[in-house]
N, C-alpha and C positions, 0 to 999 in steps of 0.2 A: 504494500499499499504506500503510495506517494504522499508525503506530508508537505503541505504547502508552507513555505517559509513566510513568517510574519514580516511585514514591512516596518521600518523605523519611521515614526512620526514625531515631530517636535511639539513644543508647547503651544505653538500658533501656526496657522497655515492660511493659504488663500485657495479656496476651492470653489467649484461650481455645483449648482443644484438643478440638474436638467429638468426634473418634473415641475419645478417652480419657475423655469426660465430665467434663472439668476446665474450670472457668471462672475468669477474672480471676486468672491466675497471673503472678507477677513473672518476667521473663525478662531475660537480658543478650544484647545483640547482639554476636556474636563473629566478626569477619571473619577472624580467624586460624585458626579451626576450619573444617574442611571439612564435617563433618556436625554436626547438632544433637545435644545431649546432654540427657538428662532424669534427674533424681534419682528414685530409687525407694527406698521404705522396705523393700520386700521383693521378691526375684526368686526364683522357684522353678520348677524344671523337673519336670514329671510325665511319666513314660514309660508308654505303653500298648502293649506289644509293640513293633512297629517304628515307632510314631508317638510324638510328644512334643508336649506343650503347655507354654507358658510362661505362668506365672501371676505377675502383677505388682501391687503396690500402689504407685501413684505418689505422690511427695512424702512429707511426714510432717506430724504435727499442728501444728507450729510455722509451717507455710507456708500463706500465703493461697491458697485454692482447694483445699486437701486435702479429700478425700471419704472416704477409707478403703475405698473400693470396690476389689475385686479385678477386674482386667481380664485376660482370657484370650486368648492368641494361639495360633492353630494354625500360622501362618506366621511364622517368624523366622529370622535368621541369626546366626552368631557370627563374630567377626573380632577379630584382635589390633589394638589401637589404642595408639599412644604418646601419653600425656597431656602437658600443657604442662610438667610437671616431668621429662619424659624417660623415665618408667617405662612399660614396655609391659604391657598387661593384656588379657585376653580379655573381650570385651563382647558382649552380645546386641544385635541391631539389629531394630527393628520399624517398619512403616509407620504413619503417622498423619497427622492434619490439624492445621494451625495456622490460626487465624482472625485475619487482620490486615486492617485497613481495610475491614471488612465482606466480605471474600472468604476462602474456604478454599483453602489450599495444602497438597497432599499432599507429604510428605517423609519421610525415613528418620531415626529417632532412635536413638542408642546409649543403652543403659540403664546407669546407673551409681549408685553410692552416693556422694552429694555432701554428706553431713552435715558441718556446720561450715563449708562454703563459703558465701560471701555470696549466690551466685546459684544457685537449684535447676535452672534451665534455661538452656542456651546455644543460641542460634539461629546456625547456621553458614552458610557460603557456599553450600552446596548449595541451601538454601532461599532465601537472599537474592539470589543472582546473577541479574542481568538483570531483577530486579523492583524492587529498592530501592536508594536512595542513603543512606549513613549520614552523619548530622550529629551528631557527638559532643557538641555543645553542647545537644542537645535530648534530652528524655525523654518517654515515654508518648504518642508521636505517634498511634499506632493507637488507643490507649485513648481519647484526647481526640476523635479523628475519630468513633469509634463512639458516644461518649456526649455529643455536643453537643446 
């Protein structure tokens, strides 16, 4: 049986999210978080009888990779999440893809408002586990790999 070697990822990177049409967005690698988290400028729920759609604008104008496009989700979940400061909040979760080292990985993202925080997107263990080793002395490993 062939064992796939884990790639080395640094503490920060610049990656793309094909399913959200976002390219070259700064991210922080967060091994302390289970799920990945993405900053949204706006999150709106539209109800149609017994169905609902989630409409989202990812990032904001100050963040590299911002498009201003509205992305619509027919499938989403809500869940209570405790943030790093200990405050519980209800968040929406959606599936999406992250492109790292030339490969796309599907994972779940919690959607939140992260204005004023240094990193608009956190990549958590659910995405990283069994795929990557983190070297905190490095940055932009995937970005450098894809742009050599």
